[in-house]
C-alpha positions as CSV (number, residue, x, y, z in Angstrom):
1,Q,93.6,108.7,99.8
2,V,97.5,109.1,98.9
3,Q,99.4,110.7,96.5
4,L,103.0,110.9,94.5
5,V,103.5,114.3,92.7
6,E,106.8,114.3,91.0
7,S,108.5,117.4,89.5
8,G,112.1,119.1,87.9
9,G,112.2,117.3,84.4
10,G,112.8,119.1,81.5
11,L,114.7,119.3,78.5
12,V,118.4,119.7,78.9
13,Q,121.7,119.4,77.0
14,A,123.8,116.2,77.2
15,G,126.4,116.9,80.0
16,G,124.0,118.7,81.8
17,S,122.1,118.3,85.7
18,L,118.4,118.3,86.1
19,R,116.8,117.6,90.3
20,L,113.8,115.3,90.0
21,S,111.3,115.5,93.1
22,C,108.2,113.2,94.7
23,I,106.4,114.3,97.6
24,A,104.2,111.7,98.9
25,S,100.9,112.9,100.6
26,G,97.5,112.1,101.8
27,S,96.7,109.4,104.7
28,I,99.9,108.2,105.2
29,F,101.1,106.2,108.2
30,S,104.8,105.1,107.2
31,I,107.2,104.5,103.9
32,N,109.4,102.1,103.8
33,T,111.4,102.2,100.6
34,M,111.1,105.0,97.6
35,G,112.7,104.8,94.3
36,W,113.2,106.0,90.7
37,Y,111.9,104.1,87.5
38,R,111.9,105.2,84.0
39,Q,110.4,104.4,80.8
40,A,111.7,105.2,77.7
41,P,109.3,105.2,74.5
42,G,109.3,101.6,73.3
43,K,111.2,100.2,76.3
44,Q,110.0,98.5,79.2
45,R,109.8,100.5,82.9
46,E,113.5,100.3,84.4
47,L,114.3,100.6,87.9
48,V,116.9,103.7,87.8
49,S,117.6,103.8,91.8
50,G,116.0,103.2,95.0
51,I,116.6,104.0,99.0
52,T,115.0,102.5,101.9
53,R,114.0,104.9,105.4
54,G,117.0,103.7,106.8
55,G,118.9,105.8,103.7
56,S,120.6,102.3,101.9
57,T,120.7,103.5,98.1
58,N,121.1,101.1,95.1
59,Y,121.4,102.3,91.5
60,A,121.2,100.6,87.8
61,D,124.6,100.0,86.6
62,S,123.9,102.5,83.7
63,V,123.6,105.2,86.8
64,K,126.1,104.7,88.7
65,G,128.3,107.6,89.4
66,R,126.0,110.6,87.9
67,F,122.8,109.8,89.7
68,T,122.3,110.2,93.5
69,I,118.9,109.5,95.4
70,S,118.0,111.2,98.5
71,R,115.0,111.3,100.8
72,D,113.8,113.5,103.6
73,N,111.9,111.2,105.8
74,A,109.8,114.6,107.7
75,K,108.9,115.8,104.5
76,N,108.2,111.9,102.4
77,T,110.2,113.6,100.1
78,V,112.8,111.5,97.6
79,Y,115.4,113.0,94.7
80,L,117.2,112.1,92.4
81,Q,119.9,114.1,91.7
82,M,120.9,113.7,88.0
83,N,124.2,114.5,86.2
84,S,126.4,114.2,83.3
85,L,122.8,113.5,81.4
86,K,123.3,111.4,78.1
87,P,120.8,111.6,75.6
88,E,119.9,107.3,76.5
89,D,118.6,108.8,79.6
90,T,115.7,110.4,78.0
91,A,112.4,108.7,79.4
92,V,109.2,109.9,81.5
93,Y,110.8,109.0,85.2
94,Y,108.2,107.3,87.7
95,C,108.4,107.8,91.7
96,K,107.2,104.6,93.4
97,A,107.1,104.3,97.2
98,N,106.0,101.4,99.6
99,L,104.1,102.7,102.2
100,A,101.2,101.9,104.6
101,S,98.3,104.0,104.7
102,V,95.8,105.2,107.1
103,N,93.0,104.6,105.0
104,G,94.4,101.6,103.3
105,G,93.9,99.9,107.0
106,F,97.6,99.8,107.1
107,K,98.5,97.5,104.7
108,W,101.8,98.0,102.7
109,D,101.5,98.7,99.0
110,D,103.3,100.4,96.1
111,Y,102.0,103.9,94.9
112,W,103.3,105.6,92.1
113,G,103.6,109.0,91.0
114,Q,102.6,110.3,87.6
115,G,106.0,110.5,86.0
116,T,107.9,113.4,84.6
117,Q,109.3,113.9,81.5
118,V,113.1,114.1,81.1
119,T,114.6,115.0,77.9
120,V,118.2,115.1,77.0
121,S,119.4,116.6,73.8
122,S,122.8,115.5,71.9
């Protein structure tokens, strides 16, 4: 059984910062890409940022220069440092990992966390 658990969300004023963490646990053989998505009320889920096992990153245009993604491969953990937060960043943030699990027969698949709420007040 593989689990992704996010933490670090909360309520912050515009201009403030938050750091999200996502830990993957369970019968994991290897993790490829990890990433953060978000979904605001009434909107589709969108990619915020992704990072490969080797450390290559990509960002949505709306967060470039404000958000930084990083990961610790030894800890199966991905982070999202969010600075200069804006009210439009308010959403549920989800972690996703493309990984191969032992119990899954080493087949590569996408796993999602339950999400953490980020609310930015103006």
